[in-house]
Backbone bond lengths (Angstrom), bond angles and torsions (degrees), N, CA, C in turn:
res aa  C-N    CA-C-N  psi(-1)  N-CA   C-N-CA  omega(-1)  CA-C   N-CA-C  phi
1 M - - - 1.490 - - 1.581 106.80 -
2 G 1.361 117.33 125.07 1.459 119.32 176.57 1.487 113.94 -72.74
3 P 1.338 114.31 172.25 1.493 120.02 179.95 1.537 112.24 -60.20
4 K 1.307 117.02 -42.22 1.481 120.88 179.68 1.515 111.42 -64.48
5 A 1.326 116.32 -42.31 1.468 116.51 179.99 1.494 109.77 -68.28
6 E 1.293 118.70 -37.98 1.481 122.32 176.99 1.537 111.42 -60.92
7 A 1.323 114.75 -42.41 1.399 119.36 179.90 1.574 112.64 -63.58
8 L 1.343 112.53 -41.10 1.450 118.99 179.13 1.483 111.61 -68.24
9 L 1.333 119.05 -40.15 1.436 122.06 174.88 1.509 112.38 -62.47
10 S 1.298 116.48 -39.45 1.478 119.05 176.85 1.451 114.32 -61.61
11 V 1.351 116.14 -37.10 1.467 122.15 -179.21 1.616 108.29 -70.81
12 V 1.316 114.38 -41.43 1.439 119.62 -178.15 1.530 109.53 -66.45
13 L 1.327 117.58 -41.68 1.468 119.80 177.65 1.538 110.66 -67.82
14 L 1.280 119.57 -34.89 1.461 122.67 178.50 1.558 108.12 -65.91
15 I 1.336 118.30 -46.38 1.437 119.69 -178.33 1.575 110.11 -66.17
16 A 1.300 117.03 -44.50 1.475 119.43 179.57 1.530 110.57 -64.05
17 G 1.319 117.13 -43.52 1.471 120.83 -179.08 1.512 111.98 -65.17
18 S 1.328 114.94 -39.66 1.496 118.83 -179.55 1.489 110.48 -68.76
19 F 1.335 115.90 -39.43 1.515 117.15 176.40 1.536 112.52 -62.08
20 L 1.337 114.33 -40.11 1.474 117.26 -179.84 1.533 110.31 -66.59
21 I 1.311 118.33 -38.23 1.472 123.50 177.85 1.515 108.95 -61.71
22 A 1.347 114.08 -52.57 1.467 119.19 179.80 1.523 114.21 -56.39
23 F 1.312 114.08 -46.80 1.479 120.70 178.21 1.525 111.15 -57.59
24 S 1.334 116.63 -50.21 1.472 120.88 -179.98 1.532 110.83 -61.67
25 F 1.293 116.33 -40.17 1.487 120.94 -179.03 1.486 109.47 -61.56
26 N 1.329 119.37 -45.08 1.435 120.66 -172.57 1.533 116.14 -84.96
27 V 1.344 118.50 -25.01 1.476 120.31 -177.73 1.517 110.54 -100.04
28 F 1.330 117.85 -14.05 1.507 118.74 -178.20 1.557 112.26 -123.19
29 L 1.299 116.90 -55.50 1.506 118.92 -166.74 1.497 113.01 -85.54
30 A 1.316 119.46 -52.38 1.484 121.54 -173.73 1.548 113.10 -61.28
31 P 1.339 118.49 -42.76 1.492 117.88 -175.43 1.549 112.20 -61.72
32 L 1.344 118.98 -28.50 1.393 122.05 -177.97 1.550 114.31 -104.71
33 G 1.358 113.57 8.37 1.511 117.26 175.71 1.505 114.06 68.54
34 I 1.336 115.54 33.05 1.481 119.91 -179.48 1.565 107.57 -91.44
35 A 1.337 116.91 95.52 1.445 121.39 -175.42 1.550 109.89 -96.77
36 S 1.314 115.17 83.78 1.457 118.12 -171.48 1.548 110.87 -91.16
37 G 1.291 117.56 54.30 1.488 122.84 171.47 1.491 111.08 89.68
38 G 1.359 113.32 172.15 1.450 121.89 175.00 1.521 116.36 72.41
39 V 1.295 115.92 -176.95 1.433 121.33 176.35 1.511 112.36 -62.28
40 S 1.326 115.87 -37.68 1.452 120.15 177.14 1.523 110.52 -58.38
41 G 1.311 116.46 -44.62 1.446 117.90 178.13 1.502 113.58 -62.27
42 I 1.311 116.57 -42.00 1.471 121.22 176.64 1.496 109.75 -58.02
43 S 1.356 115.85 -43.40 1.470 117.95 -177.35 1.524 113.03 -64.59
44 I 1.331 116.72 -29.36 1.472 120.39 173.99 1.473 109.46 -67.36
45 L 1.295 120.55 -44.36 1.465 125.05 177.47 1.544 112.86 -61.95
46 V 1.282 116.40 -38.71 1.462 121.63 179.73 1.553 108.32 -71.07
47 Q 1.322 117.68 -39.04 1.445 119.81 176.34 1.539 110.33 -64.30
48 H 1.255 116.92 -41.41 1.513 121.61 179.75 1.539 109.53 -61.37
49 E 1.285 118.97 -39.43 1.469 122.03 -175.73 1.489 114.17 -88.36
50 T 1.328 117.70 -31.52 1.495 119.99 -176.10 1.484 116.74 -121.85
51 G 1.323 117.64 -17.66 1.438 121.57 -177.90 1.557 112.53 85.66
52 I 1.350 118.46 3.32 1.436 118.87 178.39 1.525 110.56 -71.37
53 P 1.344 116.21 130.91 1.519 118.43 -179.15 1.531 111.10 -56.25
54 P 1.316 119.10 143.22 1.506 120.25 -176.31 1.468 113.87 -59.19
55 A 1.325 120.80 -35.88 1.430 122.46 -176.87 1.509 112.90 -55.80
56 Y 1.381 115.05 -41.69 1.460 120.07 -178.04 1.568 111.97 -65.71
57 T 1.355 113.28 -40.59 1.457 119.21 179.00 1.540 108.82 -64.82
58 Q 1.313 116.03 -40.78 1.469 119.76 -179.26 1.539 111.21 -63.11
59 W 1.300 116.41 -43.03 1.451 119.89 175.12 1.535 111.86 -63.77
60 A 1.311 117.44 -43.69 1.435 122.55 179.01 1.551 114.32 -58.40
61 L 1.305 113.95 -34.07 1.460 119.30 177.56 1.490 113.35 -86.62
62 N 1.362 116.52 -43.69 1.484 121.16 -176.52 1.474 113.29 -62.77
63 V 1.379 117.22 -41.80 1.459 119.64 -175.46 1.509 112.84 -63.90
64 P 1.334 120.03 -48.58 1.447 119.09 177.32 1.507 113.70 -62.77
65 L 1.331 116.13 -41.59 1.425 121.03 178.40 1.555 111.96 -60.57
66 F 1.343 114.63 -38.49 1.445 121.13 -179.83 1.577 106.35 -67.31
67 L 1.293 119.08 -44.91 1.437 122.74 -177.29 1.537 111.91 -65.12
68 V 1.316 116.75 -38.89 1.477 121.56 175.93 1.516 108.34 -68.57
69 G 1.283 117.13 -42.65 1.507 118.46 177.23 1.534 112.71 -61.94
70 L 1.333 113.41 -41.27 1.510 116.18 175.49 1.495 113.19 -59.81
71 W 1.343 114.83 -39.01 1.485 119.22 -177.84 1.503 110.02 -70.23
72 L 1.340 116.41 -45.65 1.475 121.02 -171.45 1.525 114.10 -89.98
73 L 1.363 116.94 -29.71 1.475 118.88 -171.61 1.504 112.87 -108.87
74 G 1.357 117.19 -11.27 1.469 119.93 169.87 1.556 112.70 99.16
75 K 1.361 112.36 173.28 1.487 120.00 -174.33 1.470 112.71 -67.45
76 K 1.325 118.99 -35.44 1.451 122.94 179.47 1.512 110.56 -56.78
77 F 1.299 115.36 -43.57 1.479 121.61 176.09 1.522 109.82 -62.14
78 A 1.317 117.69 -38.98 1.488 121.79 -172.43 1.522 108.33 -66.70
79 L 1.329 118.09 -42.82 1.485 120.31 -177.38 1.499 110.88 -60.34
80 K 1.292 120.05 -33.18 1.456 124.16 -177.30 1.546 113.34 -81.71
81 T 1.275 117.97 -16.46 1.426 118.68 -172.88 1.550 113.23 -123.97
82 A 1.284 119.03 -11.03 1.454 119.50 -175.32 1.511 112.13 -63.94
83 L 1.336 118.16 -49.70 1.442 120.12 -173.67 1.544 109.36 -65.73
84 G 1.366 117.57 -44.96 1.464 121.54 179.78 1.449 113.02 -60.34
85 S 1.332 117.59 -39.38 1.522 120.75 -176.82 1.491 112.82 -65.44
86 F 1.318 116.47 -27.92 1.475 121.75 177.60 1.503 113.42 -95.15
87 L 1.368 116.21 -35.98 1.457 120.30 -175.55 1.480 114.67 -72.28
88 L 1.342 120.22 -42.29 1.463 119.29 -176.02 1.531 112.88 -62.34
89 P 1.345 120.41 -45.93 1.454 117.63 177.40 1.499 113.99 -63.22
90 L 1.364 116.15 -30.12 1.482 118.48 177.24 1.520 109.47 -65.12
91 L 1.325 118.59 -44.67 1.411 121.83 179.77 1.564 111.22 -67.38
92 V 1.307 116.35 -35.59 1.477 119.24 174.40 1.511 109.87 -60.87
93 L 1.314 116.60 -42.85 1.486 119.65 176.70 1.549 112.23 -64.30
94 F 1.339 114.58 -40.93 1.458 120.25 -179.11 1.557 111.40 -63.77
95 T 1.298 117.07 -34.58 1.465 120.08 -177.71 1.544 114.97 -100.62
96 S 1.344 115.89 10.78 1.467 121.69 -168.62 1.578 109.19 -70.93
97 H 1.279 119.47 -19.43 1.432 120.92 -178.50 1.550 113.80 -98.06
98 W 1.364 116.60 4.53 1.451 119.64 179.45 1.532 107.67 -74.84
99 K 1.293 113.09 141.65 1.525 118.07 -174.67 1.527 110.57 -75.98
100 P 1.299 118.21 148.74 1.478 123.89 179.84 1.508 107.45 -66.73
101 L 1.370 115.40 146.99 1.410 120.40 -179.51 1.561 112.84 -91.73
102 T 1.317 117.24 -10.54 1.457 120.09 178.29 1.526 109.84 -156.80
103 D 1.356 116.39 153.06 1.463 118.59 172.24 1.486 111.91 -108.09
104 N 1.377 115.45 9.93 1.454 121.13 179.75 1.555 108.79 -90.78
105 A 1.336 118.34 116.19 1.391 121.29 -174.73 1.538 115.43 -61.47
106 M 1.319 117.58 -35.75 1.441 120.09 179.98 1.527 109.95 -69.78
107 L 1.360 118.47 -44.46 1.461 120.79 177.26 1.564 109.16 -61.41
108 A 1.301 115.50 -39.75 1.520 118.89 -179.82 1.487 111.36 -63.77
109 S 1.345 116.63 -44.27 1.471 119.82 -179.77 1.524 111.67 -63.05
110 I 1.337 116.24 -39.31 1.483 121.83 -177.84 1.528 110.67 -70.40
111 Y 1.337 114.85 -54.37 1.472 118.27 -176.75 1.544 110.53 -71.41
112 G 1.367 117.33 -34.93 1.448 119.07 174.24 1.479 111.25 -62.78
113 G 1.313 117.95 -42.02 1.463 122.88 176.25 1.489 114.16 -60.71
114 I 1.388 115.07 -41.65 1.486 119.24 175.93 1.509 111.72 -62.00
115 G 1.333 114.77 -46.22 1.504 119.84 -176.97 1.486 109.69 -64.13
116 V 1.305 119.78 -48.33 1.495 123.28 -176.87 1.569 107.49 -65.69
117 G 1.311 117.81 -40.94 1.436 120.53 177.77 1.516 114.23 -62.94
118 A 1.295 114.72 -43.65 1.482 121.27 177.51 1.517 111.07 -61.99
119 G 1.349 114.05 -43.61 1.504 117.83 176.93 1.451 113.66 -61.86
120 L 1.362 115.77 -49.46 1.419 118.03 179.54 1.502 113.72 -63.44
121 G 1.358 116.60 -33.18 1.426 120.58 177.27 1.557 111.93 -61.48
122 L 1.354 114.62 -42.29 1.469 119.25 177.17 1.528 111.04 -64.60
123 V 1.308 115.28 -42.04 1.497 119.83 176.74 1.474 111.82 -58.72
124 F 1.380 117.23 -47.14 1.402 120.30 179.48 1.521 112.90 -65.61
125 R 1.300 117.47 -36.64 1.470 121.22 176.17 1.522 110.82 -60.83
126 G 1.301 116.32 -31.67 1.480 120.26 175.45 1.518 112.55 -83.66
127 R 1.334 117.29 8.18 1.461 122.18 179.21 1.571 111.21 56.71
128 A 1.276 114.13 38.55 1.490 120.21 179.51 1.505 111.13 -120.89
129 S 1.346 116.97 -173.35 1.443 120.77 -179.79 1.513 109.38 -150.87
130 T 1.313 116.71 151.63 1.418 120.57 176.34 1.542 111.82 -99.18
131 G 1.341 116.74 11.20 1.430 122.13 179.03 1.538 112.99 73.59
132 G 1.340 115.18 -138.27 1.475 117.64 177.45 1.477 115.58 78.06
133 L 1.343 117.02 -155.45 1.418 121.37 -178.44 1.524 116.68 -67.38
134 D 1.364 117.01 -14.39 1.414 121.53 174.96 1.542 107.30 -61.12
135 L 1.314 119.35 -36.56 1.447 123.57 176.67 1.495 111.68 -63.67
136 A 1.343 116.95 -43.43 1.438 121.40 178.13 1.537 111.21 -63.72
137 A 1.377 114.57 -38.25 1.430 120.31 178.67 1.546 108.64 -65.24
138 Q 1.301 119.01 -42.91 1.479 121.44 179.90 1.548 109.04 -61.65
139 L 1.296 117.99 -40.70 1.444 121.67 -179.81 1.548 110.82 -67.16
140 L 1.312 117.68 -42.69 1.421 122.15 178.29 1.583 110.75 -64.30
141 H 1.322 113.54 -40.30 1.474 119.91 176.97 1.551 110.67 -61.43
142 R 1.328 116.79 -45.67 1.442 122.09 -173.89 1.527 112.11 -69.02
143 Y 1.295 115.69 -37.27 1.524 119.06 -169.48 1.549 112.12 -104.60
144 T 1.324 118.14 -5.59 1.483 119.42 175.94 1.501 112.38 -123.87
145 G 1.278 118.39 -15.44 1.492 121.16 -179.49 1.517 114.45 85.13
146 I 1.377 116.37 -2.98 1.445 119.84 176.61 1.511 110.58 -62.26
147 R 1.324 119.43 139.94 1.448 123.02 -178.83 1.509 109.28 -60.02
148 L 1.374 117.35 140.94 1.413 122.74 -177.66 1.538 113.89 -56.88
149 G 1.326 114.58 -45.19 1.466 117.91 179.80 1.492 111.54 -64.54
150 L 1.338 119.95 -38.27 1.468 122.02 175.77 1.493 111.45 -64.19
151 A 1.353 116.64 -40.73 1.501 121.18 -179.02 1.534 108.97 -62.03
152 V 1.359 118.11 -46.25 1.473 122.92 178.29 1.535 110.66 -61.52
153 A 1.312 116.94 -45.68 1.440 121.21 178.08 1.541 112.11 -61.37
154 A 1.325 116.81 -37.81 1.457 120.87 -178.10 1.555 110.11 -66.14
155 F 1.343 116.10 -46.40 1.483 119.29 179.01 1.559 110.20 -64.06
156 D 1.292 117.16 -42.89 1.465 118.99 -179.36 1.483 111.01 -65.84
157 G 1.357 116.78 -38.89 1.453 122.46 -179.81 1.546 110.11 -63.58
158 L 1.360 117.40 -39.29 1.455 119.86 -179.84 1.569 109.40 -65.50
159 V 1.306 115.72 -40.19 1.483 117.66 177.27 1.487 114.96 -64.23
160 I 1.338 114.84 -42.91 1.491 118.62 -179.22 1.527 108.76 -68.87
161 A 1.331 118.46 -39.95 1.464 120.43 178.38 1.553 110.19 -61.36
162 S 1.315 114.61 -40.57 1.456 118.91 -180.00 1.557 110.76 -65.08
163 A 1.336 115.93 -37.72 1.494 119.18 174.05 1.547 111.43 -59.86
164 G 1.300 115.94 -40.95 1.455 120.26 176.70 1.485 113.59 -60.17
165 I 1.356 116.52 -35.11 1.494 121.66 -177.70 1.551 110.02 -83.34
166 L 1.391 117.08 -45.17 1.428 119.18 -170.63 1.513 113.61 -86.78
167 I 1.341 116.47 -28.89 1.477 119.74 -178.22 1.537 108.30 -104.39
168 A 1.367 116.82 -74.04 1.427 120.01 179.70 1.533 107.91 -171.09
169 P 1.338 118.51 143.16 1.498 117.72 178.84 1.499 114.46 -54.95
170 E 1.321 118.17 -33.41 1.425 122.02 178.46 1.536 111.98 -60.68
171 N 1.325 115.49 -35.96 1.493 121.98 179.35 1.544 110.72 -62.69
172 A 1.317 114.42 -37.92 1.423 119.41 178.72 1.542 113.32 -65.79
173 L 1.357 114.10 -32.98 1.471 118.92 177.66 1.490 109.18 -71.57
174 Y 1.300 119.20 -43.15 1.445 123.07 178.03 1.546 110.25 -62.56
175 A 1.356 115.33 -39.06 1.459 118.93 176.72 1.492 111.96 -61.10
176 L 1.321 120.99 -38.28 1.398 124.28 178.96 1.557 109.71 -65.13
177 V 1.309 116.63 -38.19 1.474 121.23 177.49 1.505 107.07 -62.66
178 G 1.341 118.82 -46.08 1.471 123.23 -177.61 1.482 109.85 -63.36
179 L 1.371 118.03 -43.27 1.459 120.23 -178.60 1.562 111.28 -64.64
180 F 1.326 117.24 -39.89 1.417 121.68 177.29 1.540 112.64 -60.73
181 V 1.362 115.34 -48.81 1.433 121.96 178.97 1.532 111.46 -60.05
182 T 1.365 114.89 -40.53 1.453 120.61 178.91 1.539 109.61 -60.28
183 S 1.331 118.31 -48.16 1.481 118.33 -176.40 1.490 110.55 -64.67
184 K 1.342 120.02 -37.17 1.458 119.86 179.57 1.483 112.55 -71.50
185 T 1.353 118.55 -32.05 1.424 120.74 178.57 1.546 112.38 -71.59
186 I 1.324 115.73 -36.28 1.463 119.99 172.55 1.541 111.84 -58.36
187 D 1.340 116.87 -43.41 1.434 120.56 178.04 1.538 110.46 -62.11
188 F 1.333 114.86 -40.00 1.513 119.27 -177.06 1.535 107.99 -65.83
189 V 1.297 115.89 -47.90 1.498 120.52 -179.37 1.554 109.80 -58.69
190 Q 1.329 113.32 -42.87 1.480 116.22 -177.18 1.485 116.00 -68.94
191 T 1.326 115.78 -37.87 1.492 120.21 -171.94 1.513 113.96 -111.61
192 G 1.342 117.76 -16.53 1.503 120.30 175.43 1.509 110.53 80.60
193 L 1.337 112.63 -175.47 1.474 121.17 -177.97 1.522 113.77 -76.77
194 A 1.336 118.42 -35.06 1.410 123.20 -171.71 1.543 109.03 -62.17
195 T 1.360 116.47 126.18 1.445 123.56 178.24 1.554 106.27 -115.44
196 S 1.349 113.73 119.41 1.446 117.06 177.25 1.520 109.29 -101.07
197 K 1.309 115.79 167.46 1.484 121.84 178.99 1.524 107.59 -121.72
198 V 1.331 115.53 145.59 1.391 120.53 172.09 1.547 107.35 -116.32
199 A 1.358 115.85 131.66 1.476 120.10 -177.84 1.509 108.14 -117.66
200 F 1.352 116.31 135.42 1.505 122.83 171.74 1.545 105.27 -113.01
201 I 1.310 115.95 122.43 1.438 122.88 -179.80 1.490 113.43 -117.54
202 I 1.324 117.39 127.22 1.467 123.19 177.13 1.541 107.13 -116.44
203 S 1.332 112.77 119.83 1.507 117.66 -172.16 1.501 111.44 -145.89
204 D 1.335 112.80 151.68 1.503 118.29 170.04 1.517 114.23 -78.16
205 R 1.332 115.82 -6.65 1.457 119.64 175.87 1.516 111.12 -128.23
206 P 1.322 117.14 61.83 1.480 121.86 -178.53 1.588 114.26 -58.59
207 E 1.345 112.80 -38.56 1.466 115.00 -176.58 1.516 112.10 -62.94
208 A 1.336 115.44 -40.75 1.497 118.89 -178.56 1.534 110.31 -64.66
209 I 1.312 115.13 -39.24 1.490 120.20 -179.86 1.521 108.47 -68.75
210 M 1.339 117.34 -41.51 1.457 118.43 179.73 1.508 111.94 -61.61
211 Q 1.303 117.58 -42.12 1.461 119.20 179.09 1.515 112.04 -63.91
212 S 1.331 117.23 -39.23 1.471 120.01 179.18 1.538 111.75 -64.13
213 V 1.342 113.64 -43.12 1.469 117.74 179.75 1.464 112.59 -64.97
214 L 1.380 115.40 -44.85 1.467 119.32 -176.42 1.545 112.69 -67.91
215 H 1.291 116.94 -39.43 1.508 121.36 -174.83 1.461 116.51 -98.61
216 D 1.375 116.98 -38.01 1.468 118.51 -176.93 1.526 112.14 -90.87
217 L 1.352 115.82 -37.43 1.449 118.72 179.77 1.558 110.15 -91.35
218 D 1.329 116.25 -21.20 1.491 123.19 -179.91 1.508 110.21 61.61
219 R 1.345 115.88 43.78 1.477 121.39 173.89 1.484 110.02 -123.56
220 G 1.350 115.59 150.47 1.426 119.50 174.69 1.554 108.53 -81.66
221 L 1.304 114.44 168.90 1.482 119.96 173.56 1.476 111.47 -153.41
222 T 1.328 116.10 170.57 1.460 122.26 179.20 1.512 108.52 -124.75
223 K 1.347 116.63 131.90 1.451 122.37 -179.04 1.581 105.96 -97.86
224 L 1.330 116.43 115.79 1.419 121.56 179.03 1.530 110.69 -101.53
225 D 1.357 114.49 148.39 1.471 118.89 174.70 1.512 110.03 -81.56
226 G 1.386 114.20 128.27 1.462 118.50 178.54 1.523 109.92 -139.16
227 H 1.324 116.48 164.40 1.470 121.32 179.89 1.499 108.87 -139.08
228 G 1.309 117.68 139.72 1.398 122.33 176.33 1.513 114.03 -60.40
229 G 1.346 117.48 132.61 1.429 118.38 -176.02 1.536 113.05 -68.57
230 F 1.285 119.50 -30.02 1.467 124.28 -178.44 1.478 113.25 -91.83
231 T 1.372 117.09 -46.35 1.444 121.61 -178.91 1.490 114.67 -88.00
232 G 1.326 116.40 -23.55 1.502 119.89 -175.17 1.483 112.25 73.78
233 A 1.325 118.48 2.69 1.453 122.64 179.70 1.534 111.90 -69.41
234 E 1.341 116.14 148.98 1.473 118.38 178.03 1.517 110.25 -67.12
235 R 1.324 118.77 129.35 1.469 124.88 178.64 1.530 109.31 -133.26
236 P 1.273 118.93 100.19 1.517 119.23 176.22 1.482 112.78 -57.82
237 V 1.304 117.51 142.27 1.462 122.37 174.68 1.537 108.47 -117.87
238 L 1.328 115.48 127.57 1.458 121.45 -179.64 1.503 107.88 -97.18
239 M 1.325 117.86 129.55 1.451 124.32 177.74 1.527 107.64 -110.84
240 I 1.296 118.20 122.96 1.469 123.43 -177.41 1.527 109.69 -134.96
241 V 1.317 116.60 131.77 1.463 122.85 175.94 1.508 107.90 -107.47
242 V 1.310 113.68 127.77 1.501 120.92 -176.42 1.531 110.63 -134.14
243 G 1.317 115.54 159.38 1.481 120.09 173.34 1.533 110.27 -75.37
244 Q 1.344 114.75 166.52 1.436 120.51 -178.13 1.538 112.03 -57.50
245 G 1.357 115.98 -39.01 1.423 120.22 -176.93 1.496 115.43 -76.89
246 E 1.379 117.37 -8.41 1.463 120.82 -179.76 1.536 114.48 -97.74
247 V 1.303 115.58 -0.70 1.491 117.36 -173.36 1.572 109.68 -65.46
248 S 1.309 116.67 -45.49 1.472 119.21 -178.45 1.522 111.82 -61.94
249 K 1.305 118.30 -39.19 1.496 123.62 179.45 1.524 108.04 -64.95
250 L 1.369 116.89 -42.46 1.426 121.08 -179.07 1.541 110.57 -62.02
251 K 1.292 116.61 -46.71 1.452 121.96 -179.83 1.549 111.21 -60.12
252 S 1.337 115.16 -41.41 1.443 120.40 178.51 1.525 112.24 -64.11
253 L 1.337 115.82 -43.15 1.463 119.99 177.89 1.495 111.28 -65.34
254 V 1.354 121.18 -40.17 1.405 123.43 -179.33 1.557 110.09 -67.49
255 R 1.333 116.27 -39.94 1.448 121.16 -178.84 1.530 109.70 -66.04
256 A 1.343 117.93 -38.23 1.443 119.09 178.72 1.491 113.23 -70.01
257 A 1.344 116.68 -35.33 1.504 119.84 -178.33 1.521 110.62 -78.81
258 D 1.329 118.17 -37.16 1.451 120.67 -179.36 1.551 109.86 -155.68
259 P 1.325 118.39 95.35 1.449 122.71 -179.33 1.502 113.77 -56.93
260 G 1.310 119.59 -21.91 1.449 122.83 -177.93 1.496 115.38 -97.80
261 A 1.378 115.07 8.47 1.518 118.46 -178.74 1.510 108.81 -63.55
262 F 1.364 114.07 151.07 1.449 121.82 173.69 1.490 108.51 -101.71
263 V 1.327 117.66 121.40 1.438 123.97 -170.75 1.561 112.35 -123.45
264 I 1.303 116.03 128.74 1.439 121.75 177.50 1.504 107.66 -120.22
265 I 1.335 117.84 121.76 1.476 121.75 -179.00 1.563 107.83 -122.90
266 S 1.316 114.56 127.45 1.486 116.51 179.12 1.544 110.96 -140.86
267 D 1.310 117.26 165.12 1.431 122.58 -178.31 1.517 109.22 -73.65
268 T 1.328 118.11 151.65 1.464 122.02 169.72 1.547 105.97 -136.88
269 A 1.292 112.79 133.80 1.528 118.62 -169.77 1.492 111.71 -67.18
270 E 1.326 116.90 -39.30 1.471 118.81 -171.84 1.539 108.79 -154.99
271 V 1.338 116.84 139.16 1.432 122.44 -179.10 1.521 105.87 -131.19
272 L 1.366 114.95 125.95 1.472 120.39 -179.85 1.500 107.28 -117.89
273 G 1.334 116.25 137.68 1.474 118.13 177.76 1.515 112.17 136.33
274 E 1.298 118.02 -178.71 1.459 123.11 -175.27 1.544 109.67 -56.35
275 G 1.324 115.34 133.85 1.466 121.48 -179.60 1.494 112.90 86.20
276 F 1.352 118.83 -12.53 1.434 120.42 177.21 1.534 107.99 -129.43
277 K 1.339 120.52 -146.44 1.444 119.91 -177.78 1.525 110.42 -77.03
278 L 1.352 115.50 149.97 1.413 121.67 176.59 1.496 109.08 -74.52
279 P 1.397 118.72 141.30 1.450 120.33 -179.39 1.550 110.81 -58.64
């Protein structure tokens, strides 16, 4: 895919993701006062206290944050966030009169979290951003050294705590549910359904296992240099990535080649490369 096609795809994903976020915000979260973090959560609190429509609050916060980010983080940052910072509040305004789909707060927090997470996942896949408190978190991270994840969690936590004080404690609990569902949905959109496994094998017969994996399982592998912690003796470590359905066959092949082999198998979220997804 050429640079122009990639740029076009990025814009398409940003528009689609922003629309999905705005839709979920207006038909699930905002009507029931579920402020699950971010600028959108702040806009719900402002609407509750003053009656100002959320879109205007989002613009009022996004534009200054964008300008500060442009000044401190540079033009490269600006290109990735400019469109999202202006587009998302516009779509929130456009969909603000759509009727809620449920009056059940738990359902709203779950489905709203799914919709927002799916939208953000699309935006992130397009290597773009919708601005908001993520920008503030980046600035805090850069100039204080606080971990980015902790900075994002701190801002979201403040918004949710404020919802518990200004609206109702129950709303803060629903907001936590929505935030959790959003984070899991983002992971799902980013990595997909396929779950691969990575196996580390320590054996006295590494060559036999290598031949079985290469020819019987038809998978590649990597031979790592290792040493026994107690003896200090050289112990090669074989690293193999397989699909979920290949785990049983791998264990059978290892058992046949060396019944005393030490095998560690764990989940891996995403694998890129030959035999798996393209980068």
